[in-house]
Every structure is written in C-alpha cells, then in structure tokens.
C-alpha positions as CSV (number, residue, x, y, z in Angstrom):
1,I,65.9,21.7,200.8
2,H,64.5,25.3,200.6
3,L,66.6,27.9,198.9
4,S,66.7,31.4,200.3
5,K,68.7,34.3,199.1
6,A,68.8,37.9,200.2
7,L,70.4,40.7,197.6
8,G,73.7,40.3,197.5
9,E,73.9,37.2,200.0
10,P,75.2,33.3,199.1
11,Y,72.8,30.8,199.2
12,N,71.5,29.4,202.2
13,F,70.1,25.8,203.1
14,S,67.6,24.5,205.5
15,P,65.3,21.5,205.5
16,A,62.1,21.6,204.1
17,T,59.1,20.8,206.6
18,P,58.7,17.0,206.0
19,I,55.4,15.6,205.3
20,D,53.7,13.6,208.3
21,N,52.4,10.8,205.9
22,T,50.1,9.4,208.8
23,L,47.6,12.5,207.8
24,L,47.2,10.7,204.8
25,P,43.7,9.0,204.2
26,V,44.3,5.7,203.4
27,L,42.5,3.2,201.5
28,K,43.0,-0.5,202.8
29,V,43.0,-3.5,200.3
30,Y,43.3,-7.1,200.9
31,P,43.9,-9.6,200.2
32,N,47.6,-8.6,198.7
33,P,48.4,-10.3,196.8
34,V,44.6,-11.0,194.8
35,G,43.0,-13.6,192.8
36,E,39.8,-12.6,191.6
37,Q,38.0,-10.0,193.6
38,L,39.9,-7.1,195.8
39,H,38.4,-6.2,199.0
40,F,39.1,-2.9,199.7
41,Q,38.1,-0.2,203.2
42,A,38.0,3.5,202.8
43,P,38.4,6.2,205.9
44,K,35.0,6.9,207.6
45,T,35.9,10.5,206.5
46,H,36.1,9.1,202.7
47,Q,32.6,8.0,201.3
48,L,33.2,6.4,197.8
49,A,29.9,5.8,196.9
50,G,29.6,7.6,193.1
51,K,33.7,8.2,193.1
52,H,35.0,7.2,189.8
53,Y,38.3,4.6,190.6
54,A,41.0,3.2,188.6
55,I,43.4,0.8,188.0
56,L,46.7,1.8,186.4
57,G,49.4,-0.6,185.7
58,V,53.0,-0.2,186.7
59,D,53.6,1.3,182.7
60,G,50.9,4.1,183.5
61,R,48.3,2.7,181.3
62,T,44.8,2.4,182.5
63,A,44.1,-1.4,182.9
64,T,40.3,-1.0,184.0
65,V,37.8,2.1,185.3
66,G,35.0,2.2,187.2
67,V,32.4,3.6,190.0
68,F,31.7,2.8,193.1
69,S,28.4,1.6,194.0
70,N,26.4,2.5,197.8
71,E,27.3,-0.9,199.1
72,Q,30.0,-1.9,197.6
73,N,33.4,-3.0,199.1
74,S,35.2,-5.3,196.5
75,L,36.3,-5.3,192.9
76,S,36.8,-7.9,190.2
77,V,40.1,-7.9,189.1
78,A,39.6,-11.6,187.6
79,T,39.9,-10.2,184.4
80,L,43.6,-8.5,185.0
81,K,46.4,-10.1,183.8
82,P,49.3,-11.0,186.7
83,G,51.6,-8.2,187.6
84,I,51.5,-5.3,189.8
85,Y,48.6,-2.3,189.8
86,F,47.7,0.9,191.2
87,L,44.0,1.7,192.5
88,R,43.6,5.2,192.4
89,I,40.4,7.3,193.0
90,V,40.0,9.5,190.8
91,E,37.7,12.6,192.4
92,D,40.2,12.2,195.8
93,P,43.6,13.2,194.8
94,S,44.2,13.4,199.0
95,M,44.0,9.4,199.0
96,P,47.3,7.7,197.5
97,K,47.0,5.5,195.0
98,I,47.6,1.9,196.4
99,S,49.7,-0.9,195.0
100,F,48.2,-4.3,194.8
101,I,49.7,-7.6,193.0
102,K,47.6,-9.8,191.4
103,Q,48.4,-13.4,191.0
C-alpha cells in the first residue's frame, strides 16, 4: 500500500503497482524432485558460464557453491541430504531463487 500525505491532510491509501512476474527471467530446473543430477535451462538472455551459484538449505545456510562452466547444463546434488533447497545465481539478482526437492 502506498501512503501519501499532503500538509494538514489525512493519509490517503492507494494500491501499489504490482510486479509483473512474467517479466522476470526464470531458470528452469528438472527433474523435481531430483536424485543425483539437477538439470537446468537458462533463458537465452542470461548466460550462466562463469557465474557463481549457491545451493541453500531452507534454513538459509549454504549447502554448496560453485561456478558454471561453458557447456554445463546440470549440477551434481548427490552429496546433498534429502530436503528442500534453493539454487541462487550469485551475480544475477534479477534471477529469482529456484526451489527444488532432493530425494
């Protein structure tokens, strides 16, 4: 909610402009739930090669980190314990965290 106040006037409430989530770049991950290899596909507008990634647990702790290579289209998650995780691209704040389930 957006608040505005003119001098001596009561507050007027007006709805804020919603964010259009369809414009956010999305990293697709599969399969979900995953066993040992998490495959991904990035939008053509976002090159991942050389970018750092972090896999976070639901508690916010870092489970693993790494750097995407040129031809990479999957990550090994074999050493992760079963649970819910988030994949975050460190250098690309416009890319939302992607959740996945490790079996």
